[in-house]
N, C-alpha and C positions, 0 to 999 in steps of 0.2 A: 549476489548469485542467487539467479533461480534454483527453483527445487527441482527442474527439468535438468540443467547443467550440471548438478551435484548427482544427480543420478545415473547421467551418461559418464561420468568420471569413474575408471576402473578402481576395482580395489584388491589388494593383494589377496590372495587366494590363501597364503598359507605363510608361515613365520619365514621359511626359505625365500620367498618373493620380497622380503623386504629390503629395504634401499639399502646398496652395498655400501654408499659413501658415509660410515660409521666414524666418527672421530677416531685418532688413534689411540686417545688416551682410554676410551671406553674400550675398543678392540682389545687392548693390550691388558685391560683390568680382567677381562673375561678368561683368560688362560691362567693354569694355575702358575703358581711362582716355580723357580727352578728346585728351590729348596724343599718344597713340596714333593714335588716329582721324583728328587733324589731320595727322599723318605720313604715313599713307596717302594721304590727298588729296594731300600736296604729292609724293607718288612719282613716278615717271616714268610707271610702268603704271594710272596712276591710273584709276578706270570711274564711272558713274553712280551704282553701288552703294556706293560708297567715300563719295560726297556724301550717300547717302541714310544709312548708319551715322552718319556726324557729326552730322547733322541731329537723328535720333534721338536721339542720345548727349546733345547740348546740349539737349534734353527732359527729360532724366533729372534729377533731384536730385543733387546732390553726395552722392558718398561719405562714408560718417563720417572717415576719415582724410585727406580732398581738404582741402587746403590754399586755404581759402577766398579768398586774396589771389591767390594763382596763377590760380585757376579766372577770379575779375575781370579779371585781366590779359590773360588770354587771351581771353576774351569782347570786351574793348575793342578787342585787335587784329584780331578779326575784325571789330569796327564801323567801323574806320578805312577810310575812303573809297578809299585807297590801296593796300587790301590785296584784291587781285582775288578770294582765295577766298571774299569776302564776297557777289560777286556771283554764285558758281555757285546753280544751281538745282537740287533734287532732284526724283525723279519726278514729285512730286504739285505742282510750281510753286511752291514755297515756296522762298526763298532763304536762304544761310547767315547773311545778316547779319541777315535776322528772326528766325530761329532764336536766334541770340545777343543780339539784342535782349530777346527775350521771356525769355531764361534768366537774364541779367542782372537784369532786373526782377523775377523769380521770387526772387534772392537776397534780395531786401528790402534794407533799412536798412543801414549806409551804402552799399554797392555800388550800388542801384539809382539812386543820387543822381550818380552818376560817368558816367550815360548822358548822351552827348553832346546839346546843346539840338537840333541839326537832325535827331536821331534822336526826340526829344521831338516835335517838330511836324511830322514826314514822315508820311505817310498809312501805312497797314499795307501788310502785303508784298502784299496782292495788288493795290495800289495802284488804278490808276484800273479794274482788274478788279474788284477785292474792292469796289471802288467803284463800283457801279452804284448811283447816288445817286438820292436820290428828287426831285431836280432834274431829272436827265435823263430819269426815268421820267413825270414831269409835263408835260416838255417835249414828249418823243415824243406824250404822249397830246393834247395839245391841239393840236400840229402834225396831228395825224391828222384830228381833228375837224374844224380849220378846213378843211383840204384837203379833206376829205369834201363840206361844204358848199361850198367850190369847184368841186369835181368836179359836185356837184348843180345849181349855176350854170351851167355849161357843159353840161351834159344839159340842160337847160331849153332853152338859146340852140339847141342842136341839134334838140330836138325841135320848136321853135317854126320852123325853117328846113325843118321834115319830111326831115330826113337819118334814113336807113335805119340800122336796127340800132345807133342812139345810146344806147339804153338798155343792151343788150350791152356795147358798148366802155366807157362809163362804170362799170359795174358792173366788169366784167375789171380796168379798171385801177386802181380803190378796192380791189377784194379783194388786188390784189398789192401794194399798197402797204400796206393794214394786215396781210398775212402774213408780209413783210419788215421791217416795222417789229419786229414782235412778236417776228421769229424774230431780230432783232438785241439786243433786250432779254434775250431767253433765253440767246444767245450769250454777252453781257457777264457775266449771271447766272452760268453754268455754266462760263465761262472757256473755250469752244469757239470758237478763232482763226476756224477754218473757216466755222463759223456767221457770225462777225463778218465776215468777209472778204466771203462772199456777199452777205450783207444790206448792205453797204455800196455794193456796187456800184449796186443799185436805188435807196438812197435818195439817193446822189450824181446818179444819172439823173434822179429825180425833182424835185431841186433845179434840175437844166441844164432839163428842160421846163418849169418855171414860170419861170423865168428868161427863156426864148424866148417863152414866153406874156407876159411882163410887158412886155418891151420894145416889140413894137410896139403893144401898149394904152398903153403911156407916152405915145407919139407923138399918140395921139386923143385924150389925156385929162390932156393938159399934166402928165401925170407923177403924177394921183392913182391909176392904175392901179398903182403901184409901192406903194403903201399896203395895198392889199385884196388884191393876186393873194398867195397864199402862199409866193412865192419865198423871202422870208425865214426863215419857221418852216420850210419843209423844207432851207435851207441850213444853219440852226443845228442842226437835229438831225441832219444828215450827219456835221457836224462833232463834235458831241458824242458820237455813236456810232459815231465812227471806230473801226476795229482797234486793239485794243490793241499795242503795241510788243512784239517777241519776248524771251523771256528768254534773256538771254545762257547760251550753251551751254557746258558743259563741255570741257575742253579734250579732243582725240581722244584715244581710248586706244591708245597704243603696243603694236607686239608684244612679247610677253614674250620675253627673250632665253632662248636654246636652253640 
């Protein structure tokens, strides 16, 4: 090959531009073993980044020379409910226990058969949060429509009584109700606890208001109003869309020794 041909050949400008087709054995050896990552999590100076590294390590396939039995035993140890490490959550909200569950399932037969029964029946790591179920969405929409109909009935009564600003008040209440119910659904879908908490206050307030409306009406209607005033739907929605429980925080970082 001539020197001109060699000069015309592009050279990688950095290590990042190196060929990506690295043999799997070499790529696997470049990552720390799970035992090392677990030791880092157990160390006194553990930080959130150590948990993230462990979760990422659990998501990688086993190294070619890694004993599968030892890996499965380590994963089963993390799945044990008495092991506090399993409850540590990474920056993205995923718990170590769920990452270990997925890693054990990925190992296939026979190791996946050792998954504890309670983990098979348990919800995903998102729990209620991943679990913004179709039932919750349906309940919220039915509740909104029913409450909107009830507000329309109240508006007709106020308009018949010639109460000023009845239309503006009812439209404002309806808009707030729709806004914060949808905001709660979005908060559960995106796992934003701030959105869930703010919306929950409005949903519980709506339930309380409907209860206060239903009780006096029940006295004059022999309890019939309790069936038609949407206090039950509003209360059920507030309970179903309540804020999720906080993820268990990792231990506080200790100051490194000088």
